[in-house]
C-alpha positions as CSV (number, residue, x, y, z in Angstrom):
1,M,-0.4,-0.2,-0.4
2,A,2.8,2.6,1.0
3,H,4.4,1.5,-2.2
4,Q,1.6,2.5,-3.9
5,E,0.8,5.4,-2.9
6,R,4.7,7.2,-3.1
7,D,3.7,5.7,-7.5
8,Q,0.6,8.4,-7.4
9,S,3.0,11.0,-5.8
10,L,6.1,10.3,-7.5
11,G,4.1,9.8,-11.5
12,P,5.3,7.5,-13.9
13,L,9.0,7.4,-13.1
14,A,8.8,5.8,-9.6
15,R,6.8,3.0,-11.3
16,L,8.7,2.9,-14.3
17,A,12.1,3.1,-11.9
18,R,10.7,-0.5,-9.8
19,K,10.4,-2.3,-13.3
20,A,14.0,-1.2,-13.5
21,P,16.2,-4.8,-13.6
22,Y,19.3,-4.3,-11.1
23,L,22.5,-4.6,-12.5
24,S,25.4,-6.9,-11.4
25,K,28.8,-5.3,-10.8
26,E,30.2,-6.7,-14.1
27,E,26.7,-4.9,-15.9
28,E,27.5,-2.0,-14.5
29,Y,31.2,-2.1,-15.7
30,A,30.0,-2.7,-18.6
31,L,27.6,0.4,-18.7
32,L,30.2,2.7,-18.1
33,D,33.0,1.6,-19.9
34,R,30.5,2.0,-23.3
35,W,29.4,5.5,-21.9
36,I,32.8,6.6,-21.0
37,T,34.7,5.6,-23.2
38,R,32.3,5.5,-26.9
39,R,29.6,7.9,-24.9
40,D,27.3,5.3,-25.9
41,N,23.9,6.8,-25.0
42,R,21.2,4.1,-24.9
43,A,24.5,2.9,-22.4
44,L,23.8,5.5,-19.8
45,D,19.9,5.6,-20.4
46,K,20.0,2.3,-19.1
47,L,22.6,3.0,-16.1
48,S,20.5,5.6,-15.0
49,L,17.2,4.2,-15.4
50,S,18.9,0.8,-12.7
51,H,19.7,4.3,-10.6
52,T,16.7,5.8,-10.2
53,R,15.4,4.1,-7.3
54,L,18.7,5.2,-5.7
55,V,18.3,8.9,-6.6
56,I,14.4,8.6,-5.7
57,A,15.2,7.4,-2.1
58,L,17.7,10.2,-1.6
59,A,15.7,13.0,-2.9
60,L,12.7,11.8,-0.4
61,K,15.3,12.2,3.0
62,F,14.7,16.2,2.0
63,K,11.5,16.5,0.6
64,S,10.5,18.5,3.9
65,Y,12.6,21.2,3.3
66,G,9.8,22.8,1.1
67,V,11.0,22.0,-1.7
68,P,9.0,20.0,-4.9
69,L,10.0,16.1,-4.6
70,S,10.1,15.9,-8.7
71,D,12.4,19.3,-8.2
72,L,14.5,17.0,-6.2
73,I,14.4,14.2,-8.7
74,Q,15.5,15.7,-11.5
75,E,19.3,17.4,-9.6
76,G,19.1,13.6,-7.6
77,H,19.4,12.8,-11.7
78,I,22.1,16.3,-12.6
79,G,24.3,14.3,-9.9
80,L,23.7,10.6,-11.5
81,M,24.9,11.8,-14.5
82,E,28.0,13.5,-12.8
83,A,29.6,11.0,-10.9
84,A,28.3,8.3,-14.4
85,N,31.2,11.5,-16.6
86,R,33.8,10.4,-13.2
87,F,33.1,7.1,-12.9
88,Q,36.9,5.8,-12.6
89,L,36.9,1.6,-14.2
90,S,40.2,0.8,-12.9
91,K,38.2,1.1,-9.2
92,D,36.9,-1.3,-7.3
93,V,33.9,-0.1,-6.5
94,R,30.2,-0.4,-6.8
95,F,29.1,2.9,-9.0
96,A,26.1,3.0,-6.4
97,T,28.2,3.6,-3.8
98,Y,30.3,6.1,-5.7
99,A,27.0,7.7,-7.2
100,S,25.7,8.4,-3.6
101,W,27.5,11.4,-3.0
102,W,27.5,13.0,-6.1
103,I,23.1,12.5,-5.8
104,K,23.5,13.5,-2.7
105,S,25.7,16.7,-3.0
106,S,23.5,17.5,-5.8
107,I,20.4,18.0,-3.7
108,Q,21.4,19.4,-0.7
109,D,22.9,22.3,-3.3
110,Y,19.4,22.5,-4.8
111,V,17.6,22.8,-2.1
112,L,20.3,25.7,-0.5
113,R,19.6,27.7,-3.4
114,N,15.8,27.2,-3.3
115,Q,14.4,26.5,0.2
116,S,14.3,30.7,0.6
117,I,14.5,33.1,-1.8
118,V,17.3,34.7,0.6
119,R,20.2,33.0,-0.2
120,G,22.6,31.2,1.9
121,G,25.7,30.2,1.4
122,T,26.7,26.6,0.3
123,S,30.4,25.8,1.7
124,S,30.6,22.2,3.0
125,R,30.3,24.4,6.5
126,Q,27.1,25.9,6.2
127,K,26.0,22.6,4.5
128,M,26.5,20.9,7.6
129,L,24.8,23.5,9.7
130,F,21.8,23.6,7.1
131,F,21.1,19.7,6.7
132,G,22.8,19.1,10.6
133,F,21.2,21.6,12.3
134,K,17.5,20.6,13.8
135,R,18.7,16.6,14.4
136,M,22.2,17.8,16.7
137,R,19.6,20.6,18.3
138,T,17.2,18.3,19.2
139,E,19.6,16.1,20.4
140,L,21.2,18.8,22.7
141,A,17.8,19.9,23.8
142,N,16.7,16.4,24.5
143,K,20.1,15.7,26.4
144,H,19.6,19.4,27.9
145,P,16.1,20.7,28.8
146,N,16.8,22.9,31.2
147,L,19.1,25.1,28.8
148,S,18.1,28.7,26.9
149,E,18.1,28.7,23.2
150,A,21.4,31.1,23.7
151,E,23.2,28.5,25.4
152,L,22.2,25.3,23.1
153,H,23.3,27.7,20.2
154,E,26.3,28.3,22.1
155,Q,26.7,24.1,22.4
156,M,25.8,23.8,19.2
157,S,29.5,26.0,18.0
158,N,31.5,24.5,20.7
159,Q,30.4,21.1,18.9
160,T,30.7,22.2,15.3
161,G,33.2,24.8,15.4
162,A,31.3,27.1,13.8
163,K,31.1,30.8,14.7
164,L,28.3,31.7,17.1
165,Q,27.4,34.2,14.8
166,D,26.8,31.3,12.0
167,I,24.2,29.3,14.7
168,T,22.4,32.1,15.1
169,M,22.2,33.5,12.0
170,M,21.0,29.5,10.8
171,A,18.7,29.6,13.5
172,G,16.7,32.2,12.5
173,R,16.8,31.0,8.5
174,L,15.3,27.9,9.7
175,S,12.7,29.3,12.0
176,G,12.0,32.3,10.3
177,K,9.6,32.4,6.5
178,D,9.6,34.5,3.5
179,A,7.7,37.2,3.4
180,S,7.0,39.6,0.2
181,L,8.0,42.8,0.9
182,N,4.4,44.1,-0.9
183,A,2.1,41.9,1.7
184,T,-0.2,45.0,3.6
185,L,-0.2,45.3,6.5
186,R,-2.5,43.8,8.9
187,G,-4.8,46.5,11.2
188,S,-3.4,49.2,8.8
189,E,-5.6,51.8,7.5
190,T,-3.6,52.9,4.8
191,A,-2.9,49.8,2.8
192,L,1.2,50.1,4.4
193,E,2.8,47.3,2.9
194,L,6.2,45.9,4.0
195,Q,8.5,47.5,2.5
196,D,6.9,51.4,4.0
197,T,8.7,50.3,7.6
198,L,11.8,49.3,6.3
199,P,14.1,51.9,7.1
200,A,16.0,54.6,3.9
201,D,19.3,54.1,3.2
202,E,19.3,57.9,2.4
203,P,20.4,59.9,5.6
204,R,17.6,61.7,6.9
205,P,16.4,65.6,6.6
206,D,18.8,66.7,10.1
207,E,21.4,65.0,9.1
208,L,21.0,65.7,5.5
209,V,21.9,69.8,7.4
210,E,23.6,69.5,9.8
211,L,25.7,67.6,6.7
212,R,25.5,70.1,4.1
213,V,26.2,72.7,7.3
214,D,29.7,71.5,7.9
215,G,30.1,70.5,4.1
216,A,30.7,74.4,4.0
217,R,32.2,74.9,6.8
218,D,35.0,72.8,6.3
219,Q,35.1,74.3,2.7
220,K,35.2,77.7,4.1
221,R,39.0,76.6,6.0
222,L,40.4,75.0,4.2
223,Y,40.4,77.6,1.5
224,S,41.4,79.8,3.7
225,A,44.7,77.8,5.2
226,L,44.8,78.2,1.4
227,R,45.5,81.6,1.6
228,S,48.8,80.8,3.4
229,L,50.7,79.0,1.2
230,K,52.7,81.0,-1.3
231,P,51.2,80.8,-5.6
232,R,52.7,77.8,-6.2
233,E,52.1,76.0,-3.9
234,Q,48.4,76.7,-4.3
235,R,48.6,76.2,-7.9
236,I,50.2,72.7,-7.3
237,I,47.8,71.9,-3.9
238,R,44.9,73.0,-7.2
239,E,46.3,71.2,-9.3
240,R,46.7,68.4,-7.9
241,K,44.4,67.6,-5.1
242,L,41.2,70.3,-5.3
243,N,40.3,70.0,-9.7
244,E,37.8,67.9,-11.0
245,Q,40.2,66.4,-13.3
246,T,44.1,66.5,-11.9
247,I,47.2,66.6,-13.5
248,T,50.2,64.4,-13.5
249,L,53.4,64.9,-11.8
250,K,55.7,65.1,-15.1
251,A,52.2,66.9,-16.6
252,L,52.7,69.8,-13.9
253,S,57.0,69.8,-13.7
254,E,56.2,70.7,-17.8
255,K,53.8,73.3,-16.7
256,L,56.1,74.8,-14.1
257,G,59.6,74.0,-16.3
258,V,60.9,72.6,-13.0
259,S,61.8,68.5,-12.3
260,K,59.1,66.2,-11.4
261,E,60.9,65.8,-8.1
262,R,61.0,69.4,-7.5
263,V,57.2,69.2,-7.9
264,R,56.5,67.0,-5.6
265,Q,58.9,68.6,-2.7
266,I,57.1,71.4,-2.9
267,E,53.5,69.6,-2.9
268,S,55.0,68.0,0.3
269,R,55.2,70.7,1.6
270,A,52.6,72.4,0.9
271,M,50.8,69.5,2.2
272,Q,52.5,69.7,6.0
273,K,51.7,73.8,6.0
274,L,47.4,72.9,5.1
275,K,47.3,70.2,7.5
276,D,48.8,72.8,10.3
277,A,46.7,75.9,9.4
278,L,44.1,73.5,9.2
279,T,45.0,71.8,13.2
280,Q,45.4,75.8,13.9
281,S,41.6,76.5,13.4
282,E,40.1,73.7,14.9
283,N,41.9,74.8,17.7
284,N,41.6,78.1,17.8
285,T,37.4,77.4,17.0
286,A,37.3,75.0,20.3
287,D,38.7,77.8,21.9
């Protein structure tokens, strides 16, 4: 009865997979040899069909993550194809044993990419946290029923070597649900959407005024300090630092008729004078 219900949920693929014959090791290697050496598609099809049961069995282990089972099976077949391409005939191992890792890895990557609209990491550490989080937390909670959620996360961090911040973020990811930014807030008389409650990235009006005032004050102090420089020093600072299109040492040295090194020396001295003048101005303002 259970087989019949599963066949109905998976469609014709499951029924076809159940009818596919099991292959001996010699038959597997013969098909793999035809695929690897001659790219015989018929051999690959037969090999794939005989291992569809394996793909379905592994896909069923991940059906609780909210991803359609049919998609998981498709991704599992991609992993199966990758295993067929990478299999080495010199290795004395059954193909199912080798292919299981590739099938599982392909399914896990797909779940991580599609379980939520918010993309998470796909590193081996992130995979371990994502797929082992619930089991590990349950085991620790049963073993230490008096621990708080924060203490459980700390225990998990100690056991896995993962950062506590990563553990906490993963807990939020697995417990939270995706929500549309265009969803209307409950109880809102003005049909506010969720995105209307998000803080803006732009500065607030009072911050803009403060920035404008501070900018004007700093500009006034800068030009006042510039007047303490000699004319040639002022020109070099303007050409090298203040103009929208600055100029190279070489081009400026040709304009002034001196060497590049001389321009660099004057620029360095002028910059130090500017810093001293600005520091003095700031001290006088503070007094």
